[in-house]
C-alpha positions as a Markdown table, in Angstrom:
| # | Residue | x | y | z |
|---|---|---|---|---|
| 1 | Unk | 63.5 | 30.7 | -21.1 |
| 2 | Unk | 63.6 | 32.5 | -17.6 |
| 3 | Unk | 63.9 | 35.8 | -19.5 |
| 4 | Unk | 61.1 | 35.2 | -21.4 |
| 5 | Unk | 59.0 | 34.3 | -18.5 |
| 6 | Unk | 59.9 | 37.6 | -16.8 |
| 7 | Unk | 59.0 | 39.6 | -19.8 |
| 8 | Unk | 55.6 | 37.8 | -20.0 |
| 9 | Unk | 55.0 | 38.4 | -16.3 |
| 10 | Unk | 55.9 | 42.3 | -16.8 |
| 11 | Unk | 53.5 | 42.3 | -19.8 |
| 12 | Unk | 50.6 | 40.9 | -17.6 |
| 13 | Unk | 51.2 | 43.8 | -15.2 |
| 14 | Unk | 51.4 | 46.4 | -17.8 |
| 15 | Unk | 48.0 | 45.2 | -19.4 |
| 16 | Unk | 46.4 | 45.6 | -15.9 |
| 17 | Unk | 47.9 | 49.0 | -15.8 |
| 18 | Unk | 46.7 | 49.7 | -19.3 |
| 19 | Unk | 43.3 | 48.6 | -18.7 |
| 20 | Unk | 43.1 | 51.2 | -15.7 |
| 21 | Unk | 44.4 | 53.8 | -18.2 |
| 22 | Unk | 41.9 | 52.9 | -20.8 |
| 23 | Unk | 39.0 | 52.7 | -18.7 |
| 24 | Unk | 39.9 | 56.5 | -17.0 |
| 25 | Unk | 40.1 | 57.9 | -20.6 |
| 26 | Unk | 36.7 | 56.6 | -21.3 |
| 27 | Unk | 35.1 | 57.6 | -18.5 |
| 28 | Unk | 36.9 | 61.1 | -18.0 |
| 29 | Unk | 35.7 | 61.9 | -21.6 |
| 30 | Unk | 32.1 | 60.8 | -21.2 |
| 31 | Unk | 31.7 | 62.8 | -18.0 |
| 32 | Unk | 33.4 | 65.8 | -19.5 |
| 33 | Unk | 30.9 | 65.8 | -22.6 |
| 34 | Unk | 27.9 | 64.8 | -20.4 |
| 35 | Unk | 28.6 | 67.1 | -17.3 |
| 36 | Unk | 28.8 | 64.6 | -15.0 |
| 37 | Unk | 31.2 | 64.2 | -12.0 |
| 38 | Unk | 33.9 | 61.3 | -12.5 |
| 39 | Unk | 33.5 | 58.5 | -9.9 |
| 40 | Unk | 36.4 | 58.5 | -7.6 |
| 41 | Unk | 36.8 | 54.7 | -8.0 |
| 42 | Unk | 38.2 | 55.4 | -11.7 |
| 43 | Unk | 41.2 | 57.2 | -10.1 |
| 44 | Unk | 42.3 | 54.3 | -8.1 |
| 45 | Unk | 44.9 | 52.3 | -9.8 |
| 46 | Unk | 44.9 | 48.4 | -9.7 |
| 47 | Unk | 45.9 | 46.7 | -6.4 |
| 48 | Unk | 49.7 | 45.5 | -6.6 |
| 49 | Unk | 50.8 | 41.9 | -6.1 |
| 50 | Unk | 54.6 | 42.2 | -5.5 |
| 51 | Unk | 55.0 | 38.7 | -6.5 |
| 52 | Unk | 53.6 | 38.8 | -10.0 |
| 53 | Unk | 56.4 | 40.4 | -11.9 |
| 54 | Unk | 59.5 | 42.5 | -11.9 |
| 55 | Unk | 57.1 | 45.6 | -12.9 |
| 56 | Unk | 54.6 | 44.9 | -10.0 |
| 57 | Unk | 57.5 | 44.2 | -7.4 |
| 58 | Unk | 59.0 | 47.6 | -8.4 |
| 59 | Unk | 55.5 | 49.5 | -8.1 |
| 60 | Unk | 55.3 | 48.0 | -4.7 |
| 61 | Unk | 58.8 | 49.0 | -3.3 |
| 62 | Unk | 58.5 | 52.7 | -4.7 |
| 63 | Unk | 54.9 | 53.0 | -3.2 |
| 64 | Unk | 53.6 | 55.5 | -6.1 |
| 65 | Unk | 50.7 | 57.5 | -5.5 |
| 66 | Unk | 47.8 | 57.3 | -8.2 |
| 67 | Unk | 49.0 | 60.2 | -10.1 |
| 68 | Unk | 52.5 | 58.8 | -10.5 |
| 69 | Unk | 51.3 | 55.6 | -11.6 |
| 70 | Unk | 49.2 | 57.3 | -14.3 |
| 71 | Unk | 52.4 | 59.3 | -15.4 |
| 72 | Unk | 54.5 | 55.9 | -15.7 |
| 73 | Unk | 51.7 | 53.9 | -17.5 |
| 74 | Unk | 51.2 | 56.6 | -19.8 |
| 75 | Unk | 54.6 | 57.1 | -20.7 |
| 76 | Unk | 55.0 | 53.5 | -21.2 |
| 77 | Unk | 51.5 | 53.4 | -23.4 |
| 78 | Unk | 53.0 | 56.2 | -25.9 |
| 79 | Unk | 55.6 | 53.7 | -26.8 |
| 80 | Unk | 53.5 | 50.4 | -26.8 |
| 81 | Unk | 50.0 | 51.2 | -27.3 |
| 82 | Unk | 49.8 | 54.6 | -28.6 |
| 83 | Unk | 46.1 | 54.1 | -30.0 |
| 84 | Unk | 45.0 | 54.3 | -26.6 |
| 85 | Unk | 45.2 | 58.0 | -26.9 |
| 86 | Unk | 43.5 | 58.1 | -30.1 |
| 87 | Unk | 40.3 | 59.3 | -28.5 |
| 88 | Unk | 42.0 | 62.7 | -27.8 |
| 89 | Unk | 41.9 | 63.5 | -31.6 |
| 90 | Unk | 38.3 | 64.2 | -31.5 |
| 91 | Unk | 37.4 | 67.7 | -33.0 |
| 92 | Unk | 35.5 | 70.6 | -31.4 |
| 93 | Unk | 33.0 | 70.7 | -34.2 |
| 94 | Unk | 32.0 | 74.5 | -33.4 |
| 95 | Unk | 35.5 | 75.5 | -33.9 |
| 96 | Unk | 36.6 | 72.7 | -36.1 |
| 97 | Unk | 39.8 | 72.1 | -34.3 |
| 98 | Unk | 41.1 | 69.7 | -31.4 |
| 99 | Unk | 39.8 | 70.5 | -27.7 |
| 100 | Unk | 42.7 | 72.5 | -26.0 |
| 101 | Unk | 41.6 | 71.5 | -22.8 |
| 102 | Unk | 42.9 | 67.9 | -23.6 |
| 103 | Unk | 46.4 | 69.2 | -23.8 |
| 104 | Unk | 48.9 | 67.0 | -25.8 |
| 105 | Unk | 49.9 | 67.1 | -29.6 |
| 106 | Unk | 49.7 | 65.2 | -32.6 |
| 107 | Unk | 53.2 | 63.9 | -33.9 |
| 108 | Unk | 53.0 | 63.9 | -37.7 |
| 109 | Unk | 56.3 | 62.0 | -38.1 |
| 110 | Unk | 54.9 | 59.0 | -35.8 |
| 111 | Unk | 51.3 | 59.5 | -36.8 |
| 112 | Unk | 50.2 | 59.4 | -33.2 |
| 113 | Unk | 48.8 | 61.5 | -30.2 |
| 114 | Unk | 51.2 | 62.4 | -27.7 |
| 115 | Unk | 49.9 | 63.2 | -24.1 |
| 116 | Unk | 51.6 | 65.9 | -22.2 |
| 117 | Unk | 51.3 | 66.9 | -18.5 |
| 118 | Unk | 48.1 | 68.9 | -19.2 |
| 119 | Unk | 46.5 | 65.7 | -20.6 |
| 120 | Unk | 47.4 | 63.9 | -17.6 |
| 121 | Unk | 46.1 | 66.5 | -15.4 |
| 122 | Unk | 43.0 | 66.4 | -17.3 |
| 123 | Unk | 42.5 | 62.7 | -16.9 |
| 124 | Unk | 43.0 | 62.8 | -13.3 |
| 125 | Unk | 41.6 | 66.0 | -12.0 |
| 126 | Unk | 39.1 | 67.1 | -14.9 |
| 127 | Unk | 39.5 | 70.8 | -16.1 |
| 128 | Unk | 40.1 | 72.1 | -12.3 |
| 129 | Unk | 42.7 | 75.2 | -12.8 |
| 130 | Unk | 44.0 | 74.6 | -9.3 |
| 131 | Unk | 45.5 | 71.3 | -10.1 |
| 132 | Unk | 47.7 | 72.8 | -12.9 |
| 133 | Unk | 49.5 | 74.9 | -10.4 |
| 134 | Unk | 50.6 | 71.8 | -8.8 |
| 135 | Unk | 52.2 | 70.2 | -11.7 |
| 136 | Unk | 55.6 | 71.8 | -11.0 |
| 137 | Unk | 55.7 | 69.4 | -8.0 |
| 138 | Unk | 56.2 | 66.4 | -10.2 |
| 139 | Unk | 59.2 | 68.1 | -11.8 |
| 140 | Unk | 60.8 | 69.2 | -8.5 |
| 141 | Unk | 64.5 | 67.6 | -8.2 |
| 142 | Unk | 63.1 | 65.8 | -5.2 |
| 143 | Unk | 60.2 | 64.4 | -6.5 |
| 144 | Unk | 60.6 | 60.7 | -6.6 |
| 145 | Unk | 60.4 | 60.3 | -10.5 |
| 146 | Unk | 62.7 | 62.8 | -11.0 |
| 147 | Unk | 65.3 | 61.9 | -8.0 |
| 148 | Unk | 65.5 | 58.2 | -8.8 |
| 149 | Unk | 66.2 | 59.0 | -12.8 |
| 150 | Unk | 62.8 | 57.4 | -13.6 |
| 151 | Unk | 61.4 | 60.0 | -15.6 |
| 152 | Unk | 62.7 | 62.5 | -18.3 |
| 153 | Unk | 60.8 | 65.6 | -19.4 |
| 154 | Unk | 60.5 | 66.0 | -23.3 |
| 155 | Unk | 60.1 | 69.3 | -25.2 |
| 156 | Unk | 60.3 | 71.7 | -22.1 |
| 157 | Unk | 63.5 | 73.4 | -23.8 |
| 158 | Unk | 61.3 | 74.2 | -26.9 |
| 159 | Unk | 57.8 | 75.1 | -25.1 |
| 160 | Unk | 59.2 | 76.6 | -21.9 |
| 161 | Unk | 56.0 | 75.3 | -20.5 |
| 162 | Unk | 55.6 | 72.4 | -18.0 |
| 163 | Unk | 51.8 | 71.9 | -19.0 |
| 164 | Unk | 53.1 | 71.5 | -22.7 |
| 165 | Unk | 56.0 | 69.0 | -21.9 |
| 166 | Unk | 55.4 | 65.3 | -22.3 |
| 167 | Unk | 56.7 | 62.7 | -19.8 |
| 168 | Unk | 59.3 | 60.1 | -21.1 |
| 169 | Unk | 60.6 | 57.0 | -19.3 |
| 170 | Unk | 64.4 | 56.7 | -19.0 |
| 171 | Unk | 65.8 | 53.7 | -20.9 |
| 172 | Unk | 66.9 | 52.1 | -17.8 |
| 173 | Unk | 63.0 | 52.2 | -16.3 |
| 174 | Unk | 61.6 | 51.0 | -19.7 |
| 175 | Unk | 64.4 | 47.8 | -19.6 |
| 176 | Unk | 63.4 | 46.9 | -16.2 |
| 177 | Unk | 59.6 | 47.2 | -16.8 |
| 178 | Unk | 59.6 | 45.2 | -20.0 |
| 179 | Unk | 62.6 | 42.6 | -20.1 |
| 180 | Unk | 63.1 | 43.0 | -16.0 |
| 181 | Unk | 66.9 | 43.5 | -16.3 |
| 182 | Unk | 69.0 | 46.2 | -14.6 |
| 183 | Unk | 70.1 | 48.8 | -16.9 |
| 184 | Unk | 74.1 | 48.7 | -17.8 |
| 185 | Unk | 74.8 | 51.5 | -20.0 |
| 186 | Unk | 77.2 | 50.8 | -22.8 |
| 187 | Unk | 80.5 | 52.8 | -23.4 |
| 188 | Unk | 79.7 | 55.9 | -25.5 |
| 189 | Unk | 80.4 | 59.6 | -26.2 |
| 190 | Unk | 77.6 | 60.2 | -23.7 |
| 191 | Unk | 78.7 | 57.8 | -21.2 |
| 192 | Unk | 82.3 | 57.6 | -21.2 |
| 193 | Unk | 82.8 | 54.9 | -18.6 |
| 194 | Unk | 83.5 | 51.2 | -18.7 |
| 195 | Unk | 82.1 | 48.4 | -16.7 |
| 196 | Unk | 85.1 | 46.6 | -15.0 |
| 197 | Unk | 85.1 | 43.2 | -13.6 |
| 198 | Unk | 87.3 | 40.5 | -12.3 |
| 199 | Unk | 87.4 | 36.9 | -12.0 |
| 200 | Unk | 89.4 | 37.1 | -8.8 |
| 201 | Unk | 87.5 | 36.7 | -5.5 |
| 202 | Unk | 88.1 | 38.7 | -2.1 |
| 203 | Unk | 90.2 | 36.1 | -0.7 |
| 204 | Unk | 92.7 | 36.6 | -3.7 |
| 205 | Unk | 93.3 | 40.3 | -2.5 |
| 206 | Unk | 96.9 | 40.2 | -0.8 |
| 207 | Unk | 97.3 | 43.4 | 1.3 |
| 208 | Unk | 98.8 | 44.4 | 4.6 |
| 209 | Unk | 96.3 | 43.9 | 7.7 |
| 210 | Unk | 96.0 | 47.7 | 8.3 |
| 211 | Unk | 94.8 | 48.2 | 4.7 |
| 212 | Unk | 92.3 | 45.5 | 4.8 |
| 213 | Unk | 90.8 | 46.8 | 8.0 |
| 214 | Unk | 90.3 | 50.1 | 6.2 |
| 215 | Unk | 88.8 | 48.5 | 3.3 |
| 216 | Unk | 86.3 | 46.5 | 5.5 |
| 217 | Unk | 85.1 | 49.9 | 6.8 |
| 218 | Unk | 84.2 | 50.8 | 3.0 |
| 219 | Unk | 82.7 | 47.3 | 2.7 |
| 220 | Unk | 80.5 | 48.2 | 5.8 |
| 221 | Unk | 79.4 | 51.6 | 4.5 |
| 222 | Unk | 78.2 | 49.8 | 1.3 |
| 223 | Unk | 76.3 | 47.4 | 3.1 |
| 224 | Unk | 74.5 | 49.7 | 5.7 |
| 225 | Unk | 74.3 | 52.9 | 3.1 |
| 226 | Unk | 70.6 | 52.3 | 3.0 |
| 227 | Unk | 70.1 | 52.5 | 7.0 |
| 228 | Unk | 71.7 | 56.1 | 6.6 |
| 229 | Unk | 69.5 | 56.9 | 3.6 |
| 230 | Unk | 66.4 | 56.0 | 5.5 |
| 231 | Unk | 67.2 | 57.5 | 9.0 |
| 232 | Unk | 66.7 | 61.1 | 9.2 |
| 233 | Unk | 68.9 | 61.6 | 12.4 |
| 234 | Unk | 71.9 | 59.7 | 10.2 |
| 235 | Unk | 71.4 | 61.7 | 7.3 |
| 236 | Unk | 71.5 | 64.7 | 9.1 |
| 237 | Unk | 75.1 | 63.9 | 10.7 |
| 238 | Unk | 76.7 | 62.0 | 7.7 |
| 239 | Unk | 77.9 | 63.1 | 4.5 |
| 240 | Unk | 76.3 | 62.1 | 1.4 |
| 241 | Unk | 77.9 | 59.1 | -0.1 |
| 242 | Unk | 81.4 | 57.8 | 0.7 |
| 243 | Unk | 84.7 | 59.0 | -1.0 |
| 244 | Unk | 87.8 | 57.3 | -0.9 |
| 245 | Unk | 91.4 | 57.9 | -2.2 |
| 246 | Unk | 93.7 | 55.1 | -3.2 |
| 247 | Unk | 97.2 | 55.9 | -3.8 |
| 248 | Unk | 100.4 | 54.3 | -4.6 |
| 249 | Unk | 102.6 | 52.8 | -7.1 |
| 250 | Unk | 101.2 | 51.2 | -10.2 |
| 251 | Unk | 100.2 | 47.4 | -10.0 |
| 252 | Unk | 99.7 | 47.6 | -5.9 |
| 253 | Unk | 96.0 | 46.5 | -6.2 |
| 254 | Unk | 94.2 | 49.8 | -6.6 |
| 255 | Unk | 92.0 | 48.8 | -9.4 |
| 256 | Unk | 91.5 | 45.2 | -8.3 |
| 257 | Unk | 90.5 | 46.4 | -4.9 |
| 258 | Unk | 87.7 | 48.4 | -6.5 |
| 259 | Unk | 86.7 | 45.8 | -8.6 |
| 260 | Unk | 86.3 | 43.5 | -5.6 |
| 261 | Unk | 84.3 | 46.0 | -3.5 |
| 262 | Unk | 81.8 | 45.9 | -6.3 |
| 263 | Unk | 81.7 | 42.0 | -6.7 |
| 264 | Unk | 81.6 | 41.4 | -2.9 |
| 265 | Unk | 78.4 | 43.8 | -2.7 |
| 266 | Unk | 76.9 | 42.7 | -6.0 |
| 267 | Unk | 77.5 | 46.4 | -7.5 |
| 268 | Unk | 78.8 | 47.7 | -10.9 |
| 269 | Unk | 82.0 | 49.3 | -10.9 |
| 270 | Unk | 82.4 | 51.9 | -13.8 |
| 271 | Unk | 85.9 | 53.1 | -14.6 |
| 272 | Unk | 85.7 | 56.7 | -16.1 |
| 273 | Unk | 87.6 | 57.2 | -19.1 |
| 274 | Unk | 89.2 | 60.4 | -18.6 |
| 275 | Unk | 90.5 | 60.9 | -22.2 |
| 276 | Unk | 86.9 | 61.3 | -23.1 |
| 277 | Unk | 85.9 | 63.2 | -20.3 |
| 278 | Unk | 88.6 | 66.1 | -20.2 |
| 279 | Unk | 88.0 | 68.7 | -23.1 |
| 280 | Unk | 90.0 | 72.0 | -24.2 |
| 281 | Unk | 86.6 | 73.7 | -24.7 |
| 282 | Unk | 85.4 | 75.6 | -21.9 |
| 283 | Unk | 82.4 | 74.1 | -20.0 |
| 284 | Unk | 82.7 | 70.8 | -21.9 |
| 285 | Unk | 84.6 | 68.7 | -19.4 |
| 286 | Unk | 82.0 | 69.9 | -16.7 |
| 287 | Unk | 79.2 | 68.8 | -19.3 |
| 288 | Unk | 80.8 | 65.3 | -19.5 |
| 289 | Unk | 81.0 | 65.0 | -15.9 |
| 290 | Unk | 77.7 | 66.0 | -15.3 |
| 291 | Unk | 76.4 | 63.3 | -17.6 |
| 292 | Unk | 78.1 | 60.4 | -15.6 |
| 293 | Unk | 77.0 | 61.8 | -12.2 |
| 294 | Unk | 73.4 | 62.5 | -13.3 |
| 295 | Unk | 73.2 | 58.7 | -14.5 |
| 296 | Unk | 75.0 | 57.1 | -11.8 |
| 297 | Unk | 72.8 | 59.1 | -9.1 |
| 298 | Unk | 70.8 | 56.5 | -7.2 |
| 299 | Unk | 72.0 | 53.5 | -9.0 |
| 300 | Unk | 74.2 | 52.0 | -6.4 |
| 301 | Unk | 77.1 | 52.1 | -8.9 |
| 302 | Unk | 80.8 | 52.7 | -8.0 |
| 303 | Unk | 82.6 | 55.3 | -9.7 |
| 304 | Unk | 86.2 | 54.6 | -10.2 |
| 305 | Unk | 88.5 | 57.7 | -11.3 |
| 306 | Unk | 91.8 | 56.2 | -12.2 |
| 307 | Unk | 94.9 | 58.5 | -12.9 |
| 308 | Unk | 92.7 | 60.9 | -10.9 |
| 309 | Unk | 95.4 | 63.7 | -10.4 |
| 310 | Unk | 94.6 | 64.6 | -13.8 |
| 311 | Unk | 91.3 | 65.9 | -12.7 |
| 312 | Unk | 91.5 | 66.6 | -9.1 |
| 313 | Unk | 94.6 | 68.6 | -9.2 |
| 314 | Unk | 95.3 | 71.5 | -6.7 |
| 315 | Unk | 94.1 | 74.9 | -7.6 |
| 316 | Unk | 96.5 | 77.7 | -8.2 |
| 317 | Unk | 96.8 | 81.2 | -8.3 |
| 318 | Unk | 95.2 | 83.0 | -11.1 |
| 319 | Unk | 97.9 | 84.2 | -13.5 |
| 320 | Unk | 95.9 | 83.9 | -16.8 |
| 321 | Unk | 92.5 | 82.4 | -18.2 |
| 322 | Unk | 93.8 | 78.8 | -18.2 |
| 323 | Unk | 94.5 | 79.0 | -14.5 |
| 324 | Unk | 90.8 | 80.5 | -14.0 |
| 325 | Unk | 89.2 | 77.7 | -16.0 |
| 326 | Unk | 91.1 | 75.0 | -14.3 |
| 327 | Unk | 90.3 | 76.2 | -11.0 |
| 328 | Unk | 86.5 | 76.4 | -11.8 |
| 329 | Unk | 86.6 | 72.8 | -13.2 |
| 330 | Unk | 88.1 | 71.7 | -9.7 |
| 331 | Unk | 85.2 | 73.8 | -7.8 |
| 332 | Unk | 82.8 | 72.0 | -9.9 |
| 333 | Unk | 84.2 | 68.7 | -9.2 |
| 334 | Unk | 84.2 | 69.5 | -5.6 |
| 335 | Unk | 80.5 | 70.2 | -5.5 |
| 336 | Unk | 79.4 | 67.2 | -7.6 |
| 337 | Unk | 81.5 | 64.8 | -5.5 |
| 338 | Unk | 80.0 | 66.2 | -2.1 |
| 339 | Unk | 76.7 | 65.8 | -3.6 |
| 340 | Unk | 76.9 | 62.4 | -5.0 |
| 341 | Unk | 75.1 | 59.5 | -2.9 |
| 342 | Unk | 77.3 | 56.8 | -3.9 |
| 343 | Unk | 80.8 | 55.2 | -3.5 |
| 344 | Unk | 83.5 | 57.4 | -5.4 |
| 345 | Unk | 87.0 | 55.8 | -5.5 |
| 346 | Unk | 89.9 | 58.1 | -6.5 |
| 347 | Unk | 93.2 | 56.3 | -7.8 |
| 348 | Unk | 96.5 | 58.0 | -8.4 |
| 349 | Unk | 100.2 | 57.5 | -8.2 |
| 350 | Unk | 100.6 | 61.0 | -7.1 |
| 351 | Unk | 98.9 | 61.8 | -3.7 |
| 352 | Unk | 100.4 | 65.1 | -3.3 |
| 353 | Unk | 98.8 | 66.3 | -6.4 |
| 354 | Unk | 95.5 | 66.2 | -5.0 |
| 355 | Unk | 93.8 | 69.3 | -4.2 |
| 356 | Unk | 93.5 | 69.8 | -0.3 |
| 357 | Unk | 89.7 | 70.4 | -0.5 |
| 358 | Unk | 89.2 | 67.1 | -1.9 |
| 359 | Unk | 91.3 | 65.5 | 0.9 |
| 360 | Unk | 88.8 | 67.3 | 3.5 |
| 361 | Unk | 85.9 | 65.6 | 1.6 |
| 362 | Unk | 87.3 | 62.1 | 1.5 |
| 363 | Unk | 86.5 | 59.7 | 4.3 |
| 364 | Unk | 89.3 | 57.4 | 3.7 |
| 365 | Unk | 92.8 | 57.7 | 2.2 |
| 366 | Unk | 94.7 | 54.3 | 1.6 |
| 367 | Unk | 98.3 | 54.1 | 0.8 |
| 368 | Unk | 98.7 | 51.1 | -1.4 |
| 369 | Unk | 102.5 | 50.4 | -1.0 |
| 370 | Unk | 104.6 | 47.7 | -2.8 |
| 371 | Unk | 103.9 | 44.3 | -1.0 |
| 372 | Unk | 106.4 | 43.1 | 1.3 |
| 373 | Unk | 108.2 | 39.6 | 1.3 |
| 374 | Unk | 105.5 | 37.7 | 2.8 |
| 375 | Unk | 102.8 | 39.4 | 0.8 |
| 376 | Unk | 104.9 | 38.9 | -2.6 |
| 377 | Unk | 105.0 | 35.1 | -1.7 |
| 378 | Unk | 101.4 | 34.8 | -1.3 |
| 379 | Unk | 100.8 | 36.8 | -4.6 |
| 380 | Unk | 103.3 | 34.4 | -6.4 |
| 381 | Unk | 101.4 | 31.4 | -5.1 |
| 382 | Unk | 98.1 | 32.6 | -6.0 |
| 383 | Unk | 99.2 | 33.9 | -9.5 |
| 384 | Unk | 100.9 | 30.6 | -10.4 |
| 385 | Unk | 98.1 | 28.4 | -8.9 |
| 386 | Unk | 96.6 | 26.2 | -11.5 |
| 387 | Unk | 99.1 | 27.3 | -14.1 |
| 388 | Unk | 102.8 | 26.2 | -12.9 |
| 389 | Unk | 103.5 | 23.9 | -10.2 |
| 390 | Unk | 106.8 | 25.6 | -9.0 |
| 391 | Unk | 108.9 | 24.5 | -6.1 |
| 392 | Unk | 108.4 | 26.5 | -2.9 |
| 393 | Unk | 112.1 | 27.7 | -2.5 |
| 394 | Unk | 112.0 | 29.0 | -6.3 |
| 395 | Unk | 108.9 | 31.1 | -5.1 |
| 396 | Unk | 110.5 | 32.1 | -2.1 |
| 397 | Unk | 113.6 | 33.4 | -4.0 |
| 398 | Unk | 111.7 | 35.3 | -6.5 |
| 399 | Unk | 109.7 | 36.9 | -3.6 |
| 400 | Unk | 112.7 | 37.9 | -1.7 |
| 401 | Unk | 115.0 | 39.1 | -4.4 |
| 402 | Unk | 112.5 | 41.1 | -6.5 |
| 403 | Unk | 110.4 | 44.0 | -5.2 |
| 404 | Unk | 107.5 | 44.1 | -7.5 |
| 405 | Unk | 103.8 | 44.5 | -7.2 |
| 406 | Unk | 100.9 | 42.2 | -7.7 |
| 407 | Unk | 100.2 | 43.6 | -11.2 |
| 408 | Unk | 103.8 | 43.0 | -12.1 |
| 409 | Unk | 103.8 | 39.4 | -11.0 |
| 410 | Unk | 100.7 | 38.7 | -12.8 |
| 411 | Unk | 102.3 | 40.2 | -16.3 |
| 412 | Unk | 105.3 | 38.0 | -15.4 |
| 413 | Unk | 103.4 | 34.9 | -15.1 |
| 414 | Unk | 101.5 | 35.5 | -18.2 |
| 415 | Unk | 104.8 | 36.3 | -20.0 |
| 416 | Unk | 106.4 | 33.2 | -18.6 |
| 417 | Unk | 103.2 | 30.9 | -19.8 |
| 418 | Unk | 103.4 | 32.2 | -23.2 |
| 419 | Unk | 107.3 | 31.6 | -23.1 |
| 420 | Unk | 106.6 | 28.0 | -22.1 |
| 421 | Unk | 104.4 | 27.4 | -25.0 |
| 422 | Unk | 106.8 | 28.6 | -27.4 |
| 423 | Unk | 109.7 | 26.7 | -25.9 |
| 424 | Unk | 107.2 | 23.8 | -25.4 |
| 425 | Unk | 108.7 | 23.1 | -21.9 |
| 426 | Unk | 108.1 | 23.7 | -18.3 |
| 427 | Unk | 109.7 | 27.2 | -17.4 |
| 428 | Unk | 112.6 | 27.3 | -14.9 |
| 429 | Unk | 113.7 | 30.1 | -12.4 |
| 430 | Unk | 115.6 | 31.7 | -15.3 |
| 431 | Unk | 112.6 | 32.3 | -17.2 |
| 432 | Unk | 110.6 | 34.1 | -14.5 |
| 433 | Unk | 113.6 | 36.3 | -13.9 |
| 434 | Unk | 113.7 | 37.2 | -17.6 |
| 435 | Unk | 110.0 | 38.2 | -17.1 |
| 436 | Unk | 110.8 | 40.0 | -14.0 |
| 437 | Unk | 113.5 | 42.2 | -16.0 |
| 438 | Unk | 111.2 | 43.0 | -18.7 |
| 439 | Unk | 108.8 | 44.4 | -16.0 |
| 440 | Unk | 111.5 | 46.5 | -14.2 |
| 441 | Unk | 112.6 | 47.7 | -17.7 |
| 442 | Unk | 109.0 | 49.1 | -18.3 |
| 443 | Unk | 109.1 | 51.2 | -15.0 |
| 444 | Unk | 112.5 | 52.4 | -15.7 |
| 445 | Unk | 114.1 | 50.4 | -13.1 |
| 446 | Unk | 117.3 | 47.9 | -13.3 |
| 447 | Unk | 117.9 | 44.7 | -11.4 |
């Protein structure tokens, strides 16, 4: 019910923007054919009430200028109210063809007129040639519509002309302006990353004090990163984004820590699927990574690279073409990591394999070691809570005698719970030891 109300409120804002666009089209065409000058009032978009809808709050927050507002509503109208542009299909009777001044093109497959930037410039500035020279500004990478991944440019590759290309809103923008929800991309070939979440809370994280202090610094950066972005002095003296390296044995809390950092700050954490990223074909790995970084830019996402040594390995002396392309990939990654303005977490079991150039660009390097006795005891108690009531002396012996990580302890509890269901009885210390042996065997260790 709440989502339906959000959608209806967004539709109200859109109707107001659409009315402005419709009136502007009517007046601009009338002035063009009559030779009169368009009144400036028609170029003024509707006033924004930020409390009306998600759409209006978004417009208010971004503080778009009138031309940006025109681009946005036009791109939305092509999809939802395309008949608004039908008036541009009028023909010049003398030449028996459409007016080239209006720009745009007729999409025969969809049977509708599609406005281009030339069309929007005509609406906003008439036939002034000087305005056409300024259109490149909206396509600059620092322009708000491009930098914030609001807009994509269609047909530019085929036409090689900015004026003949057409604006299109990204999927995430359309989703926000219509149903009012944040965009969460699904795992696909084009986005080989999975959203990772956890039912655990910050208090469930058991680490040594020095490690927790370092993690608190990451939390503080996430909390105040907007202040850095908005302060020219801080922006000049601080690196873009924040980069961390988590290293240590499996099951020591690296993935959990990344997940909890996201949960604590209300941010999505995406684990990059390296099996889909790395390609044997030259240039494909870089292309796959570019898709992820481009989509993640300005999203307040946390990018989590597990088993990062496979991507961020040391560069070597070039002895063959394989070494050359491997070094090129590492150099490309260095640049993309450095330019990314969010939090990147690299996780590895093999810290020495990370290239030294990455280490210089990393603000925090954290060693996740196996927990000590007191930490293991806390982890055991947390893992058993609400599942089994085990005597404290049993937990003490398990924590003292078996040096395993939190991930392994969780697996032991899972195994023992299944075993208790199979045996239809409360497990004893012996059943937990059997589970521990299985975990150690998986790691190639013996008791």
